[in-house]
C-alpha positions, 0 to 999 in steps of 0.5 A: 496360634497362626501368625495371622491371629496377631494381625490386629497387633501389627503397628501398621494396622493401628488407628492410634499410630496413624493418628499419632504419626500424622500428628507428629508430621503435621507439627513438623510441617507447621513448625517453620511456618509458625517460627516466622510468627514467633509462635508454638503450635499450642500458642497458634491454636489459642490465637486461632480461638481468640481471633474468632472470639476475642475476650473469652475467658480462660475456661472457655478457651480451655473448653474450645481446645479440649484442655484444662485451664492448668495446662493452658496457663503457661501458654497464656502467660507466654502469649501475654509476655510476647505482647499478643494478649492481655489478661483481665479480671472480670469486674463482676467475678474476680475468679474469671479471667478474660483474654483480650487480643492486643493490637499486635495480636490482632495484626498477627491474624493478617500475617497468619492468613498464608498458613492454611493454604500452605497446610492444604498444599502440603497435605496433597488433598483438596478442600472437599477431601480435607472436610471429609477427613476432618469430619471422620476424625471429629466423629472418632474424637466424639466417640472417644470423648463419650467413653470418658463421659460414661465413666465419669 
Protein backbone atom coordinates (compact mmCIF):
# COMPACT_ATOMS: atom_id res chain seq x y z
CA UNK A 1 0.00 0.00 0.00
CA UNK A 2 1.14 3.48 -0.81
CA UNK A 3 1.66 6.07 1.90
CA UNK A 4 -1.15 8.12 0.34
CA UNK A 5 -3.59 5.27 1.12
CA UNK A 6 -3.40 6.32 4.78
CA UNK A 7 -4.01 10.04 4.20
CA UNK A 8 -7.34 9.83 6.07
CA UNK A 9 -5.55 8.50 9.14
CA UNK A 10 -3.28 11.51 9.59
CA UNK A 11 -3.99 13.42 12.78
CA UNK A 12 -4.05 16.77 10.98
CA UNK A 13 -6.79 15.47 8.66
CA UNK A 14 -9.14 14.56 11.51
CA UNK A 15 -12.18 16.77 12.09
CA UNK A 16 -12.45 15.36 15.61
CA UNK A 17 -8.93 16.53 16.44
CA UNK A 18 -9.60 20.02 15.07
CA UNK A 19 -12.71 20.28 17.23
CA UNK A 20 -10.98 18.78 20.28
CA UNK A 21 -7.86 20.94 20.10
CA UNK A 22 -9.92 24.06 19.43
CA UNK A 23 -12.10 23.24 22.43
CA UNK A 24 -8.98 22.94 24.60
CA UNK A 25 -7.66 26.27 23.30
CA UNK A 26 -11.03 27.91 23.90
CA UNK A 27 -11.16 26.58 27.48
CA UNK A 28 -7.62 27.85 28.10
CA UNK A 29 -8.60 31.30 26.80
CA UNK A 30 -11.76 31.41 28.99
CA UNK A 31 -9.96 30.33 32.18
CA UNK A 32 -8.50 33.71 33.24
CA UNK A 33 -11.68 35.54 32.24
CA UNK A 34 -13.82 33.25 34.39
CA UNK A 35 -11.37 33.13 37.30
CA UNK A 36 -12.10 36.84 37.84
CA UNK A 37 -15.73 35.82 38.43
CA UNK A 38 -14.85 32.75 40.48
CA UNK A 39 -16.46 30.45 37.91
CA UNK A 40 -15.38 27.36 36.02
CA UNK A 41 -16.40 26.95 32.39
CA UNK A 42 -19.24 24.47 33.21
CA UNK A 43 -20.51 26.90 35.87
CA UNK A 44 -20.39 29.75 33.34
CA UNK A 45 -22.45 27.73 30.86
CA UNK A 46 -25.07 27.08 33.55
CA UNK A 47 -25.16 30.74 34.47
CA UNK A 48 -25.63 31.69 30.81
CA UNK A 49 -28.71 29.45 30.66
CA UNK A 50 -30.08 30.79 33.95
CA UNK A 51 -29.57 34.40 32.86
CA UNK A 52 -31.76 33.56 29.87
CA UNK A 53 -34.36 31.59 31.81
CA UNK A 54 -34.25 31.97 35.57
CA UNK A 55 -36.21 29.37 37.52
CA UNK A 56 -35.92 26.45 35.10
CA UNK A 57 -35.68 22.92 36.40
CA UNK A 58 -32.44 20.99 36.67
CA UNK A 59 -33.78 18.65 33.97
CA UNK A 60 -34.42 21.56 31.61
CA UNK A 61 -30.92 22.89 32.31
CA UNK A 62 -29.48 19.49 31.44
CA UNK A 63 -31.42 19.45 28.18
CA UNK A 64 -30.17 22.91 27.23
CA UNK A 65 -26.57 21.88 27.94
CA UNK A 66 -26.88 18.41 26.43
CA UNK A 67 -25.90 16.72 29.70
CA UNK A 68 -27.65 14.41 32.11
CA UNK A 69 -28.78 15.70 35.47
CA UNK A 70 -26.29 13.50 37.33
CA UNK A 71 -23.33 15.24 35.69
CA UNK A 72 -24.79 18.65 36.51
CA UNK A 73 -25.56 18.01 40.19
CA UNK A 74 -22.05 18.70 41.57
CA UNK A 75 -21.78 21.90 39.52
CA UNK A 76 -25.22 23.03 40.68
CA UNK A 77 -24.20 22.36 44.30
CA UNK A 78 -21.04 24.47 43.87
CA UNK A 79 -23.04 27.37 42.39
CA UNK A 80 -25.40 27.13 45.34
CA UNK A 81 -22.48 27.05 47.81
CA UNK A 82 -21.10 30.20 46.13
CA UNK A 83 -24.43 31.93 46.76
CA UNK A 84 -25.24 32.35 43.06
CA UNK A 85 -28.32 30.11 42.86
CA UNK A 86 -30.92 28.53 45.10
CA UNK A 87 -32.49 25.12 44.54
CA UNK A 88 -36.20 25.01 45.25
CA UNK A 89 -38.51 22.02 45.16
CA UNK A 90 -41.62 22.38 43.01
CA UNK A 91 -44.58 22.51 45.42
CA UNK A 92 -46.70 20.49 42.99
CA UNK A 93 -44.05 17.85 42.28
CA UNK A 94 -41.35 17.24 44.91
CA UNK A 95 -39.12 15.49 42.33
CA UNK A 96 -38.69 18.69 40.31
CA UNK A 97 -35.97 21.09 41.42
CA UNK A 98 -36.13 24.68 40.17
CA UNK A 99 -32.92 26.69 39.94
CA UNK A 100 -33.34 30.31 40.94
CA UNK A 101 -30.70 33.01 40.63
CA UNK A 102 -29.86 34.89 43.81
CA UNK A 103 -29.21 38.63 43.82
CA UNK A 104 -25.47 37.84 43.52
CA UNK A 105 -26.17 35.51 40.58
CA UNK A 106 -28.17 38.20 38.81
CA UNK A 107 -25.49 40.82 39.50
CA UNK A 108 -22.85 38.56 37.99
CA UNK A 109 -24.56 38.89 34.61
CA UNK A 110 -23.47 42.52 34.46
CA UNK A 111 -19.90 41.58 35.40
CA UNK A 112 -19.89 38.98 32.61
CA UNK A 113 -20.83 41.33 29.80
CA UNK A 114 -17.19 41.96 28.93
CA UNK A 115 -16.49 38.28 28.20
CA UNK A 116 -18.16 37.79 24.77
CA UNK A 117 -16.37 40.74 23.12
CA UNK A 118 -13.02 39.51 24.51
CA UNK A 119 -13.73 36.02 23.16
CA UNK A 120 -14.66 37.43 19.76
CA UNK A 121 -11.41 39.43 19.60
CA UNK A 122 -9.39 36.38 20.65
CA UNK A 123 -10.82 34.30 17.78
CA UNK A 124 -9.69 36.81 15.17
CA UNK A 125 -13.07 36.41 13.47
CA UNK A 126 -15.82 38.92 12.82
CA UNK A 127 -19.40 38.39 14.02
CA UNK A 128 -20.62 37.14 10.63
CA UNK A 129 -17.84 34.54 10.40
CA UNK A 130 -18.53 33.39 13.96
CA UNK A 131 -22.24 32.95 13.18
CA UNK A 132 -21.39 30.92 10.05
CA UNK A 133 -18.85 28.73 11.87
CA UNK A 134 -21.25 28.22 14.77
CA UNK A 135 -24.00 27.15 12.33
CA UNK A 136 -21.67 24.61 10.73
CA UNK A 137 -20.59 23.19 14.09
CA UNK A 138 -24.21 22.96 15.22
CA UNK A 139 -25.10 21.11 11.99
CA UNK A 140 -22.34 18.58 12.75
CA UNK A 141 -23.63 18.20 16.32
CA UNK A 142 -27.21 17.63 15.10
CA UNK A 143 -26.02 15.02 12.60
CA UNK A 144 -24.02 13.20 15.27
CA UNK A 145 -26.90 13.37 17.76
CA UNK A 146 -29.27 11.96 15.17
CA UNK A 147 -27.02 8.89 14.99
CA UNK A 148 -27.54 8.42 18.75
CA UNK A 149 -31.30 8.78 18.31
CA UNK A 150 -31.31 6.16 15.55
CA UNK A 151 -29.52 3.60 17.75
CA UNK A 152 -31.74 4.14 20.84
